[in-house]
LUMLUMDREN-2810 file (N, C-alpha, C; in Angstrom, 1 decimal):
<atoms>
<atom><aa>X</aa><ch>A</ch><at>N</at><xx>-7.9</xx><yy>-10.9</yy><zz>-7.8</zz></atom>
<atom><aa>X</aa><ch>A</ch><at>CA</at><xx>-6.6</xx><yy>-10.8</yy><zz>-7.1</zz></atom>
<atom><aa>X</aa><ch>A</ch><at>C</at><xx>-6.6</xx><yy>-12.0</yy><zz>-6.1</zz></atom>
<atom><aa>X</aa><ch>A</ch><at>N</at><xx>-5.6</xx><yy>-12.8</yy><zz>-6.2</zz></atom>
<atom><aa>X</aa><ch>A</ch><at>CA</at><xx>-5.5</xx><yy>-14.0</yy><zz>-5.3</zz></atom>
<atom><aa>X</aa><ch>A</ch><at>C</at><xx>-4.4</xx><yy>-13.8</yy><zz>-4.2</zz></atom>
<atom><aa>X</aa><ch>A</ch><at>N</at><xx>-3.4</xx><yy>-13.0</yy><zz>-4.5</zz></atom>
<atom><aa>X</aa><ch>A</ch><at>CA</at><xx>-2.3</xx><yy>-12.8</yy><zz>-3.6</zz></atom>
<atom><aa>X</aa><ch>A</ch><at>C</at><xx>-2.0</xx><yy>-11.3</yy><zz>-3.5</zz></atom>
<atom><aa>X</aa><ch>A</ch><at>N</at><xx>-1.8</xx><yy>-10.8</yy><zz>-2.4</zz></atom>
<atom><aa>X</aa><ch>A</ch><at>CA</at><xx>-2.2</xx><yy>-11.3</yy><zz>-1.0</zz></atom>
<atom><aa>X</aa><ch>A</ch><at>C</at><xx>-3.7</xx><yy>-11.2</yy><zz>-0.8</zz></atom>
<atom><aa>X</aa><ch>A</ch><at>N</at><xx>-4.2</xx><yy>-12.1</yy><zz>0.0</zz></atom>
<atom><aa>X</aa><ch>A</ch><at>CA</at><xx>-5.7</xx><yy>-12.1</yy><zz>0.2</zz></atom>
<atom><aa>X</aa><ch>A</ch><at>C</at><xx>-6.1</xx><yy>-10.8</yy><zz>1.1</zz></atom>
<atom><aa>X</aa><ch>A</ch><at>N</at><xx>-7.3</xx><yy>-10.5</yy><zz>0.9</zz></atom>
<atom><aa>X</aa><ch>A</ch><at>CA</at><xx>-7.9</xx><yy>-9.3</yy><zz>1.6</zz></atom>
<atom><aa>X</aa><ch>A</ch><at>C</at><xx>-7.8</xx><yy>-9.6</yy><zz>3.2</zz></atom>
<atom><aa>X</aa><ch>A</ch><at>N</at><xx>-8.0</xx><yy>-10.8</yy><zz>3.6</zz></atom>
<atom><aa>X</aa><ch>A</ch><at>CA</at><xx>-7.9</xx><yy>-11.1</yy><zz>5.0</zz></atom>
<atom><aa>X</aa><ch>A</ch><at>C</at><xx>-6.5</xx><yy>-10.9</yy><zz>5.6</zz></atom>
<atom><aa>X</aa><ch>A</ch><at>N</at><xx>-5.5</xx><yy>-11.3</yy><zz>4.8</zz></atom>
<atom><aa>X</aa><ch>A</ch><at>CA</at><xx>-4.1</xx><yy>-11.0</yy><zz>5.2</zz></atom>
<atom><aa>X</aa><ch>A</ch><at>C</at><xx>-3.8</xx><yy>-9.5</yy><zz>5.2</zz></atom>
<atom><aa>X</aa><ch>A</ch><at>N</at><xx>-4.3</xx><yy>-8.8</yy><zz>4.2</zz></atom>
<atom><aa>X</aa><ch>A</ch><at>CA</at><xx>-4.0</xx><yy>-7.4</yy><zz>4.2</zz></atom>
<atom><aa>X</aa><ch>A</ch><at>C</at><xx>-4.6</xx><yy>-6.6</yy><zz>5.3</zz></atom>
<atom><aa>X</aa><ch>A</ch><at>N</at><xx>-5.8</xx><yy>-7.0</yy><zz>5.7</zz></atom>
<atom><aa>X</aa><ch>A</ch><at>CA</at><xx>-6.5</xx><yy>-6.3</yy><zz>6.8</zz></atom>
<atom><aa>X</aa><ch>A</ch><at>C</at><xx>-5.9</xx><yy>-6.6</yy><zz>8.1</zz></atom>
<atom><aa>X</aa><ch>A</ch><at>N</at><xx>-4.9</xx><yy>-7.5</yy><zz>8.2</zz></atom>
<atom><aa>X</aa><ch>A</ch><at>CA</at><xx>-4.1</xx><yy>-7.6</yy><zz>9.5</zz></atom>
<atom><aa>X</aa><ch>A</ch><at>C</at><xx>-3.0</xx><yy>-6.5</yy><zz>9.5</zz></atom>
<atom><aa>X</aa><ch>A</ch><at>N</at><xx>-2.7</xx><yy>-6.0</yy><zz>8.3</zz></atom>
<atom><aa>X</aa><ch>A</ch><at>CA</at><xx>-1.7</xx><yy>-4.9</yy><zz>8.2</zz></atom>
<atom><aa>X</aa><ch>A</ch><at>C</at><xx>-2.2</xx><yy>-3.5</yy><zz>8.4</zz></atom>
<atom><aa>X</aa><ch>A</ch><at>N</at><xx>-3.4</xx><yy>-3.3</yy><zz>7.7</zz></atom>
<atom><aa>X</aa><ch>A</ch><at>CA</at><xx>-4.1</xx><yy>-2.0</yy><zz>7.7</zz></atom>
<atom><aa>X</aa><ch>A</ch><at>C</at><xx>-5.5</xx><yy>-2.3</yy><zz>8.2</zz></atom>
<atom><aa>X</aa><ch>A</ch><at>N</at><xx>-6.0</xx><yy>-1.4</yy><zz>9.1</zz></atom>
<atom><aa>X</aa><ch>A</ch><at>CA</at><xx>-7.2</xx><yy>-1.7</yy><zz>9.8</zz></atom>
<atom><aa>X</aa><ch>A</ch><at>C</at><xx>-8.5</xx><yy>-1.6</yy><zz>9.1</zz></atom>
<atom><aa>X</aa><ch>A</ch><at>N</at><xx>-8.6</xx><yy>-0.9</yy><zz>7.9</zz></atom>
<atom><aa>X</aa><ch>A</ch><at>CA</at><xx>-9.9</xx><yy>-0.8</yy><zz>7.2</zz></atom>
<atom><aa>X</aa><ch>A</ch><at>C</at><xx>-9.7</xx><yy>-1.0</yy><zz>5.7</zz></atom>
<atom><aa>X</aa><ch>A</ch><at>N</at><xx>-10.7</xx><yy>-1.4</yy><zz>5.0</zz></atom>
<atom><aa>X</aa><ch>A</ch><at>CA</at><xx>-10.6</xx><yy>-1.5</yy><zz>3.6</zz></atom>
<atom><aa>X</aa><ch>A</ch><at>C</at><xx>-10.5</xx><yy>-0.2</yy><zz>2.9</zz></atom>
<atom><aa>X</aa><ch>A</ch><at>N</at><xx>-11.1</xx><yy>0.9</yy><zz>3.5</zz></atom>
<atom><aa>X</aa><ch>A</ch><at>CA</at><xx>-11.0</xx><yy>2.2</yy><zz>2.9</zz></atom>
<atom><aa>X</aa><ch>A</ch><at>C</at><xx>-9.5</xx><yy>2.7</yy><zz>3.0</zz></atom>
<atom><aa>X</aa><ch>A</ch><at>N</at><xx>-8.9</xx><yy>2.5</yy><zz>4.1</zz></atom>
<atom><aa>X</aa><ch>A</ch><at>CA</at><xx>-7.5</xx><yy>2.9</yy><zz>4.3</zz></atom>
<atom><aa>X</aa><ch>A</ch><at>C</at><xx>-6.6</xx><yy>2.1</yy><zz>3.4</zz></atom>
<atom><aa>X</aa><ch>A</ch><at>N</at><xx>-6.9</xx><yy>0.8</yy><zz>3.3</zz></atom>
<atom><aa>X</aa><ch>A</ch><at>CA</at><xx>-6.1</xx><yy>-0.1</yy><zz>2.4</zz></atom>
<atom><aa>X</aa><ch>A</ch><at>C</at><xx>-6.1</xx><yy>0.4</yy><zz>1.0</zz></atom>
<atom><aa>X</aa><ch>A</ch><at>N</at><xx>-7.3</xx><yy>0.7</yy><zz>0.5</zz></atom>
<atom><aa>X</aa><ch>A</ch><at>CA</at><xx>-7.5</xx><yy>1.2</yy><zz>-0.9</zz></atom>
<atom><aa>X</aa><ch>A</ch><at>C</at><xx>-6.8</xx><yy>2.5</yy><zz>-1.1</zz></atom>
<atom><aa>X</aa><ch>A</ch><at>N</at><xx>-6.9</xx><yy>3.4</yy><zz>-0.2</zz></atom>
<atom><aa>X</aa><ch>A</ch><at>CA</at><xx>-6.3</xx><yy>4.7</yy><zz>-0.3</zz></atom>
<atom><aa>X</aa><ch>A</ch><at>C</at><xx>-4.8</xx><yy>4.6</yy><zz>-0.3</zz></atom>
<atom><aa>X</aa><ch>A</ch><at>N</at><xx>-4.2</xx><yy>3.8</yy><zz>0.6</zz></atom>
<atom><aa>X</aa><ch>A</ch><at>CA</at><xx>-2.7</xx><yy>3.7</yy><zz>0.6</zz></atom>
<atom><aa>X</aa><ch>A</ch><at>C</at><xx>-2.2</xx><yy>3.0</yy><zz>-0.7</zz></atom>
<atom><aa>X</aa><ch>A</ch><at>N</at><xx>-2.9</xx><yy>1.9</yy><zz>-1.1</zz></atom>
<atom><aa>X</aa><ch>A</ch><at>CA</at><xx>-2.4</xx><yy>1.2</yy><zz>-2.3</zz></atom>
<atom><aa>X</aa><ch>A</ch><at>C</at><xx>-2.6</xx><yy>2.1</yy><zz>-3.5</zz></atom>
<atom><aa>X</aa><ch>A</ch><at>N</at><xx>-3.6</xx><yy>2.8</yy><zz>-3.7</zz></atom>
<atom><aa>X</aa><ch>A</ch><at>CA</at><xx>-3.8</xx><yy>3.7</yy><zz>-4.8</zz></atom>
<atom><aa>X</aa><ch>A</ch><at>C</at><xx>-2.8</xx><yy>4.8</yy><zz>-4.9</zz></atom>
<atom><aa>X</aa><ch>A</ch><at>N</at><xx>-2.4</xx><yy>5.4</yy><zz>-3.7</zz></atom>
<atom><aa>X</aa><ch>A</ch><at>CA</at><xx>-1.4</xx><yy>6.4</yy><zz>-3.7</zz></atom>
<atom><aa>X</aa><ch>A</ch><at>C</at><xx>-0.1</xx><yy>5.9</yy><zz>-4.1</zz></atom>
<atom><aa>X</aa><ch>A</ch><at>N</at><xx>0.3</xx><yy>4.7</yy><zz>-3.6</zz></atom>
<atom><aa>X</aa><ch>A</ch><at>CA</at><xx>1.6</xx><yy>4.1</yy><zz>-3.9</zz></atom>
<atom><aa>X</aa><ch>A</ch><at>C</at><xx>1.6</xx><yy>3.7</yy><zz>-5.4</zz></atom>
<atom><aa>X</aa><ch>A</ch><at>N</at><xx>0.5</xx><yy>3.1</yy><zz>-5.9</zz></atom>
<atom><aa>X</aa><ch>A</ch><at>CA</at><xx>0.4</xx><yy>2.7</yy><zz>-7.3</zz></atom>
<atom><aa>X</aa><ch>A</ch><at>C</at><xx>0.6</xx><yy>3.9</yy><zz>-8.2</zz></atom>
<atom><aa>X</aa><ch>A</ch><at>N</at><xx>0.0</xx><yy>5.0</yy><zz>-7.9</zz></atom>
<atom><aa>X</aa><ch>A</ch><at>CA</at><xx>0.2</xx><yy>6.2</yy><zz>-8.7</zz></atom>
<atom><aa>X</aa><ch>A</ch><at>C</at><xx>1.7</xx><yy>6.7</yy><zz>-8.7</zz></atom>
<atom><aa>X</aa><ch>A</ch><at>N</at><xx>2.3</xx><yy>6.6</yy><zz>-7.5</zz></atom>
<atom><aa>X</aa><ch>A</ch><at>CA</at><xx>3.7</xx><yy>7.0</yy><zz>-7.4</zz></atom>
<atom><aa>X</aa><ch>A</ch><at>C</at><xx>4.6</xx><yy>6.1</yy><zz>-8.2</zz></atom>
<atom><aa>X</aa><ch>A</ch><at>N</at><xx>4.4</xx><yy>4.8</yy><zz>-8.1</zz></atom>
<atom><aa>X</aa><ch>A</ch><at>CA</at><xx>5.2</xx><yy>3.8</yy><zz>-8.9</zz></atom>
<atom><aa>X</aa><ch>A</ch><at>C</at><xx>5.0</xx><yy>4.0</yy><zz>-10.4</zz></atom>
<atom><aa>X</aa><ch>A</ch><at>N</at><xx>3.8</xx><yy>4.4</yy><zz>-10.8</zz></atom>
<atom><aa>X</aa><ch>A</ch><at>CA</at><xx>3.5</xx><yy>4.6</yy><zz>-12.3</zz></atom>
<atom><aa>X</aa><ch>A</ch><at>C</at><xx>4.3</xx><yy>5.9</yy><zz>-12.8</zz></atom>
<atom><aa>X</aa><ch>A</ch><at>N</at><xx>4.3</xx><yy>6.9</yy><zz>-11.9</zz></atom>
<atom><aa>X</aa><ch>A</ch><at>CA</at><xx>5.0</xx><yy>8.1</yy><zz>-12.3</zz></atom>
<atom><aa>X</aa><ch>A</ch><at>C</at><xx>6.5</xx><yy>8.0</yy><zz>-12.2</zz></atom>
<atom><aa>X</aa><ch>A</ch><at>N</at><xx>7.0</xx><yy>7.2</yy><zz>-11.3</zz></atom>
<atom><aa>X</aa><ch>A</ch><at>CA</at><xx>8.4</xx><yy>7.0</yy><zz>-11.1</zz></atom>
<atom><aa>X</aa><ch>A</ch><at>C</at><xx>8.8</xx><yy>5.6</yy><zz>-11.4</zz></atom>
<atom><aa>X</aa><ch>A</ch><at>N</at><xx>9.0</xx><yy>5.3</yy><zz>-12.6</zz></atom>
<atom><aa>X</aa><ch>A</ch><at>CA</at><xx>9.4</xx><yy>3.9</yy><zz>-13.0</zz></atom>
<atom><aa>X</aa><ch>A</ch><at>C</at><xx>10.7</xx><yy>3.5</yy><zz>-12.2</zz></atom>
<atom><aa>X</aa><ch>A</ch><at>N</at><xx>10.7</xx><yy>2.2</yy><zz>-11.8</zz></atom>
<atom><aa>X</aa><ch>A</ch><at>CA</at><xx>11.9</xx><yy>1.7</yy><zz>-11.1</zz></atom>
<atom><aa>X</aa><ch>A</ch><at>C</at><xx>11.9</xx><yy>2.0</yy><zz>-9.6</zz></atom>
<atom><aa>X</aa><ch>A</ch><at>N</at><xx>10.7</xx><yy>2.4</yy><zz>-9.1</zz></atom>
<atom><aa>X</aa><ch>A</ch><at>CA</at><xx>10.7</xx><yy>2.8</yy><zz>-7.7</zz></atom>
<atom><aa>X</aa><ch>A</ch><at>C</at><xx>10.2</xx><yy>1.6</yy><zz>-6.8</zz></atom>
<atom><aa>X</aa><ch>A</ch><at>N</at><xx>10.3</xx><yy>0.4</yy><zz>-7.3</zz></atom>
<atom><aa>X</aa><ch>A</ch><at>CA</at><xx>9.8</xx><yy>-0.8</yy><zz>-6.6</zz></atom>
<atom><aa>X</aa><ch>A</ch><at>C</at><xx>10.8</xx><yy>-1.1</yy><zz>-5.5</zz></atom>
<atom><aa>X</aa><ch>A</ch><at>N</at><xx>10.3</xx><yy>-1.6</yy><zz>-4.4</zz></atom>
<atom><aa>X</aa><ch>A</ch><at>CA</at><xx>11.2</xx><yy>-1.9</yy><zz>-3.2</zz></atom>
<atom><aa>X</aa><ch>A</ch><at>C</at><xx>11.4</xx><yy>-3.4</yy><zz>-3.0</zz></atom>
<atom><aa>X</aa><ch>A</ch><at>N</at><xx>10.5</xx><yy>-4.2</yy><zz>-3.5</zz></atom>
<atom><aa>X</aa><ch>A</ch><at>CA</at><xx>10.7</xx><yy>-5.7</yy><zz>-3.3</zz></atom>
<atom><aa>X</aa><ch>A</ch><at>C</at><xx>11.5</xx><yy>-6.2</yy><zz>-4.4</zz></atom>
<atom><aa>X</aa><ch>A</ch><at>N</at><xx>12.2</xx><yy>-7.3</yy><zz>-4.2</zz></atom>
<atom><aa>X</aa><ch>A</ch><at>CA</at><xx>13.1</xx><yy>-8.0</yy><zz>-5.1</zz></atom>
<atom><aa>X</aa><ch>A</ch><at>C</at><xx>12.3</xx><yy>-8.5</yy><zz>-6.3</zz></atom>
<atom><aa>X</aa><ch>A</ch><at>N</at><xx>11.1</xx><yy>-9.1</yy><zz>-6.1</zz></atom>
<atom><aa>X</aa><ch>A</ch><at>CA</at><xx>10.3</xx><yy>-9.6</yy><zz>-7.1</zz></atom>
<atom><aa>X</aa><ch>A</ch><at>C</at><xx>8.8</xx><yy>-9.5</yy><zz>-6.7</zz></atom>
<atom><aa>X</aa><ch>A</ch><at>N</at><xx>8.0</xx><yy>-9.4</yy><zz>-7.7</zz></atom>
<atom><aa>X</aa><ch>A</ch><at>CA</at><xx>6.6</xx><yy>-9.3</yy><zz>-7.5</zz></atom>
<atom><aa>X</aa><ch>A</ch><at>C</at><xx>5.8</xx><yy>-10.4</yy><zz>-8.2</zz></atom>
<atom><aa>X</aa><ch>A</ch><at>N</at><xx>4.7</xx><yy>-10.8</yy><zz>-7.7</zz></atom>
<atom><aa>X</aa><ch>A</ch><at>CA</at><xx>3.9</xx><yy>-11.7</yy><zz>-8.4</zz></atom>
<atom><aa>X</aa><ch>A</ch><at>C</at><xx>3.0</xx><yy>-11.0</yy><zz>-9.4</zz></atom>
<atom><aa>X</aa><ch>A</ch><at>N</at><xx>2.6</xx><yy>-9.8</yy><zz>-9.1</zz></atom>
<atom><aa>X</aa><ch>A</ch><at>CA</at><xx>1.7</xx><yy>-9.0</yy><zz>-9.9</zz></atom>
<atom><aa>X</aa><ch>A</ch><at>C</at><xx>2.5</xx><yy>-8.1</yy><zz>-10.9</zz></atom>
<atom><aa>X</aa><ch>A</ch><at>N</at><xx>2.0</xx><yy>-7.9</yy><zz>-12.0</zz></atom>
<atom><aa>X</aa><ch>A</ch><at>CA</at><xx>2.6</xx><yy>-7.0</yy><zz>-12.9</zz></atom>
<atom><aa>X</aa><ch>A</ch><at>C</at><xx>1.9</xx><yy>-5.6</yy><zz>-13.0</zz></atom>
<atom><aa>X</aa><ch>A</ch><at>N</at><xx>0.8</xx><yy>-5.5</yy><zz>-12.3</zz></atom>
<atom><aa>X</aa><ch>A</ch><at>CA</at><xx>0.1</xx><yy>-4.2</yy><zz>-12.3</zz></atom>
<atom><aa>X</aa><ch>A</ch><at>C</at><xx>0.5</xx><yy>-3.4</yy><zz>-11.0</zz></atom>
<atom><aa>X</aa><ch>A</ch><at>N</at><xx>0.5</xx><yy>-2.1</yy><zz>-11.1</zz></atom>
<atom><aa>X</aa><ch>A</ch><at>CA</at><xx>1.0</xx><yy>-1.3</yy><zz>-10.0</zz></atom>
<atom><aa>X</aa><ch>A</ch><at>C</at><xx>0.2</xx><yy>-1.5</yy><zz>-8.7</zz></atom>
<atom><aa>X</aa><ch>A</ch><at>N</at><xx>-1.2</xx><yy>-1.6</yy><zz>-8.8</zz></atom>
<atom><aa>X</aa><ch>A</ch><at>CA</at><xx>-2.0</xx><yy>-1.8</yy><zz>-7.6</zz></atom>
<atom><aa>X</aa><ch>A</ch><at>C</at><xx>-1.6</xx><yy>-3.1</yy><zz>-6.9</zz></atom>
<atom><aa>X</aa><ch>A</ch><at>N</at><xx>-1.5</xx><yy>-4.1</yy><zz>-7.7</zz></atom>
<atom><aa>X</aa><ch>A</ch><at>CA</at><xx>-1.1</xx><yy>-5.4</yy><zz>-7.1</zz></atom>
<atom><aa>X</aa><ch>A</ch><at>C</at><xx>0.3</xx><yy>-5.4</yy><zz>-6.4</zz></atom>
<atom><aa>X</aa><ch>A</ch><at>N</at><xx>1.2</xx><yy>-4.6</yy><zz>-7.1</zz></atom>
<atom><aa>X</aa><ch>A</ch><at>CA</at><xx>2.6</xx><yy>-4.5</yy><zz>-6.5</zz></atom>
<atom><aa>X</aa><ch>A</ch><at>C</at><xx>2.5</xx><yy>-3.7</yy><zz>-5.2</zz></atom>
<atom><aa>X</aa><ch>A</ch><at>N</at><xx>1.6</xx><yy>-2.7</yy><zz>-5.1</zz></atom>
<atom><aa>X</aa><ch>A</ch><at>CA</at><xx>1.5</xx><yy>-1.9</yy><zz>-3.9</zz></atom>
<atom><aa>X</aa><ch>A</ch><at>C</at><xx>0.9</xx><yy>-2.8</yy><zz>-2.8</zz></atom>
<atom><aa>X</aa><ch>A</ch><at>N</at><xx>0.0</xx><yy>-3.6</yy><zz>-3.1</zz></atom>
<atom><aa>X</aa><ch>A</ch><at>CA</at><xx>-0.6</xx><yy>-4.5</yy><zz>-2.1</zz></atom>
<atom><aa>X</aa><ch>A</ch><at>C</at><xx>0.4</xx><yy>-5.5</yy><zz>-1.6</zz></atom>
<atom><aa>X</aa><ch>A</ch><at>N</at><xx>1.2</xx><yy>-6.0</yy><zz>-2.5</zz></atom>
<atom><aa>X</aa><ch>A</ch><at>CA</at><xx>2.3</xx><yy>-6.9</yy><zz>-2.1</zz></atom>
<atom><aa>X</aa><ch>A</ch><at>C</at><xx>3.3</xx><yy>-6.2</yy><zz>-1.1</zz></atom>
<atom><aa>X</aa><ch>A</ch><at>N</at><xx>3.6</xx><yy>-4.9</yy><zz>-1.4</zz></atom>
<atom><aa>X</aa><ch>A</ch><at>CA</at><xx>4.5</xx><yy>-4.2</yy><zz>-0.5</zz></atom>
<atom><aa>X</aa><ch>A</ch><at>C</at><xx>3.8</xx><yy>-4.0</yy><zz>0.9</zz></atom>
<atom><aa>X</aa><ch>A</ch><at>N</at><xx>2.5</xx><yy>-3.8</yy><zz>0.9</zz></atom>
<atom><aa>X</aa><ch>A</ch><at>CA</at><xx>1.8</xx><yy>-3.6</yy><zz>2.2</zz></atom>
<atom><aa>X</aa><ch>A</ch><at>C</at><xx>1.9</xx><yy>-4.9</yy><zz>3.0</zz></atom>
<atom><aa>X</aa><ch>A</ch><at>N</at><xx>1.7</xx><yy>-6.0</yy><zz>2.3</zz></atom>
<atom><aa>X</aa><ch>A</ch><at>CA</at><xx>1.7</xx><yy>-7.4</yy><zz>2.9</zz></atom>
<atom><aa>X</aa><ch>A</ch><at>C</at><xx>3.1</xx><yy>-7.7</yy><zz>3.4</zz></atom>
<atom><aa>X</aa><ch>A</ch><at>N</at><xx>4.2</xx><yy>-7.2</yy><zz>2.7</zz></atom>
<atom><aa>X</aa><ch>A</ch><at>CA</at><xx>5.6</xx><yy>-7.5</yy><zz>3.1</zz></atom>
<atom><aa>X</aa><ch>A</ch><at>C</at><xx>6.0</xx><yy>-6.5</yy><zz>4.2</zz></atom>
<atom><aa>X</aa><ch>A</ch><at>N</at><xx>5.2</xx><yy>-5.6</yy><zz>4.6</zz></atom>
<atom><aa>X</aa><ch>A</ch><at>CA</at><xx>5.5</xx><yy>-4.6</yy><zz>5.6</zz></atom>
<atom><aa>X</aa><ch>A</ch><at>C</at><xx>6.6</xx><yy>-3.6</yy><zz>5.1</zz></atom>
<atom><aa>X</aa><ch>A</ch><at>N</at><xx>6.7</xx><yy>-3.4</yy><zz>3.8</zz></atom>
<atom><aa>X</aa><ch>A</ch><at>CA</at><xx>7.5</xx><yy>-2.4</yy><zz>3.2</zz></atom>
<atom><aa>X</aa><ch>A</ch><at>C</at><xx>6.8</xx><yy>-1.1</yy><zz>3.1</zz></atom>
<atom><aa>X</aa><ch>A</ch><at>N</at><xx>5.5</xx><yy>-1.1</yy><zz>3.1</zz></atom>
<atom><aa>X</aa><ch>A</ch><at>CA</at><xx>4.7</xx><yy>0.0</yy><zz>3.0</zz></atom>
<atom><aa>X</aa><ch>A</ch><at>C</at><xx>3.7</xx><yy>0.0</yy><zz>4.1</zz></atom>
<atom><aa>X</aa><ch>A</ch><at>N</at><xx>3.7</xx><yy>1.0</yy><zz>5.0</zz></atom>
<atom><aa>X</aa><ch>A</ch><at>CA</at><xx>2.9</xx><yy>1.1</yy><zz>6.2</zz></atom>
<atom><aa>X</aa><ch>A</ch><at>C</at><xx>2.1</xx><yy>2.4</yy><zz>6.2</zz></atom>
<atom><aa>X</aa><ch>A</ch><at>N</at><xx>1.0</xx><yy>2.5</yy><zz>6.8</zz></atom>
<atom><aa>X</aa><ch>A</ch><at>CA</at><xx>0.2</xx><yy>3.7</yy><zz>6.9</zz></atom>
<atom><aa>X</aa><ch>A</ch><at>C</at><xx>0.5</xx><yy>4.4</yy><zz>8.2</zz></atom>
<atom><aa>X</aa><ch>A</ch><at>N</at><xx>0.9</xx><yy>5.6</yy><zz>8.1</zz></atom>
<atom><aa>X</aa><ch>A</ch><at>CA</at><xx>1.1</xx><yy>6.5</yy><zz>9.3</zz></atom>
<atom><aa>X</aa><ch>A</ch><at>C</at><xx>-0.2</xx><yy>7.0</yy><zz>9.8</zz></atom>
<atom><aa>X</aa><ch>A</ch><at>N</at><xx>-0.4</xx><yy>6.7</yy><zz>11.1</zz></atom>
<atom><aa>X</aa><ch>A</ch><at>CA</at><xx>-1.7</xx><yy>7.1</yy><zz>11.7</zz></atom>
<atom><aa>X</aa><ch>A</ch><at>C</at><xx>-1.5</xx><yy>8.5</yy><zz>12.3</zz></atom>
<atom><aa>X</aa><ch>A</ch><at>N</at><xx>-2.5</xx><yy>9.3</yy><zz>12.2</zz></atom>
<atom><aa>X</aa><ch>A</ch><at>CA</at><xx>-2.4</xx><yy>10.7</yy><zz>12.7</zz></atom>
<atom><aa>X</aa><ch>A</ch><at>C</at><xx>-2.9</xx><yy>10.7</yy><zz>14.2</zz></atom>
<atom><aa>X</aa><ch>A</ch><at>N</at><xx>-2.4</xx><yy>11.7</yy><zz>14.9</zz></atom>
<atom><aa>X</aa><ch>A</ch><at>CA</at><xx>-2.9</xx><yy>11.9</yy><zz>16.3</zz></atom>
<atom><aa>X</aa><ch>A</ch><at>C</at><xx>-4.2</xx><yy>12.7</yy><zz>16.2</zz></atom>
<atom><aa>X</aa><ch>A</ch><at>N</at><xx>-5.0</xx><yy>12.7</yy><zz>17.3</zz></atom>
<atom><aa>X</aa><ch>A</ch><at>CA</at><xx>-6.3</xx><yy>13.4</yy><zz>17.3</zz></atom>
<atom><aa>X</aa><ch>A</ch><at>C</at><xx>-6.0</xx><yy>14.9</yy><zz>17.2</zz></atom>
<atom><aa>X</aa><ch>A</ch><at>N</at><xx>-4.9</xx><yy>15.4</yy><zz>17.7</zz></atom>
<atom><aa>X</aa><ch>A</ch><at>CA</at><xx>-4.6</xx><yy>16.8</yy><zz>17.7</zz></atom>
<atom><aa>X</aa><ch>A</ch><at>C</at><xx>-4.0</xx><yy>17.4</yy><zz>16.4</zz></atom>
<atom><aa>X</aa><ch>A</ch><at>N</at><xx>-3.6</xx><yy>16.4</yy><zz>15.5</zz></atom>
<atom><aa>X</aa><ch>A</ch><at>CA</at><xx>-3.0</xx><yy>16.9</yy><zz>14.2</zz></atom>
<atom><aa>X</aa><ch>A</ch><at>C</at><xx>-4.1</xx><yy>17.2</yy><zz>13.2</zz></atom>
<atom><aa>X</aa><ch>A</ch><at>N</at><xx>-3.8</xx><yy>18.0</yy><zz>12.3</zz></atom>
<atom><aa>X</aa><ch>A</ch><at>CA</at><xx>-4.7</xx><yy>18.2</yy><zz>11.1</zz></atom>
<atom><aa>X</aa><ch>A</ch><at>C</at><xx>-4.4</xx><yy>17.1</yy><zz>10.1</zz></atom>
<atom><aa>X</aa><ch>A</ch><at>N</at><xx>-5.2</xx><yy>17.1</yy><zz>9.0</zz></atom>
<atom><aa>X</aa><ch>A</ch><at>CA</at><xx>-5.0</xx><yy>16.1</yy><zz>8.0</zz></atom>
<atom><aa>X</aa><ch>A</ch><at>C</at><xx>-3.6</xx><yy>16.2</yy><zz>7.4</zz></atom>
<atom><aa>X</aa><ch>A</ch><at>N</at><xx>-3.0</xx><yy>15.0</yy><zz>7.3</zz></atom>
<atom><aa>X</aa><ch>A</ch><at>CA</at><xx>-1.7</xx><yy>14.9</yy><zz>6.7</zz></atom>
<atom><aa>X</aa><ch>A</ch><at>C</at><xx>-1.8</xx><yy>14.0</yy><zz>5.4</zz></atom>
<atom><aa>X</aa><ch>A</ch><at>N</at><xx>-1.1</xx><yy>14.4</yy><zz>4.4</zz></atom>
<atom><aa>X</aa><ch>A</ch><at>CA</at><xx>-1.2</xx><yy>13.6</yy><zz>3.2</zz></atom>
<atom><aa>X</aa><ch>A</ch><at>C</at><xx>0.0</xx><yy>12.6</yy><zz>3.1</zz></atom>
<atom><aa>X</aa><ch>A</ch><at>N</at><xx>0.6</xx><yy>12.3</yy><zz>4.2</zz></atom>
<atom><aa>X</aa><ch>A</ch><at>CA</at><xx>1.7</xx><yy>11.4</yy><zz>4.2</zz></atom>
<atom><aa>X</aa><ch>A</ch><at>C</at><xx>1.2</xx><yy>9.9</yy><zz>4.3</zz></atom>
<atom><aa>X</aa><ch>A</ch><at>N</at><xx>2.0</xx><yy>9.0</yy><zz>3.8</zz></atom>
<atom><aa>X</aa><ch>A</ch><at>CA</at><xx>1.6</xx><yy>7.6</yy><zz>3.9</zz></atom>
<atom><aa>X</aa><ch>A</ch><at>C</at><xx>2.8</xx><yy>6.9</yy><zz>4.4</zz></atom>
</atoms>
């Protein structure tokens, strides 16, 4: 994967683990719901690549939880 680079993606989401988790969840959603893309055009044709492009374009962000909240499955 050349675009977007891992260094650029880590400026959007703070850890590689979180980045993989968010991208995988979004890729599964796009695969199940065809036509759910939010960008006008993508460089990648695979769902994970598309999800990473959405993260880089700030169309997909990770919601951080507070210390007082329990685990939430929202992205």
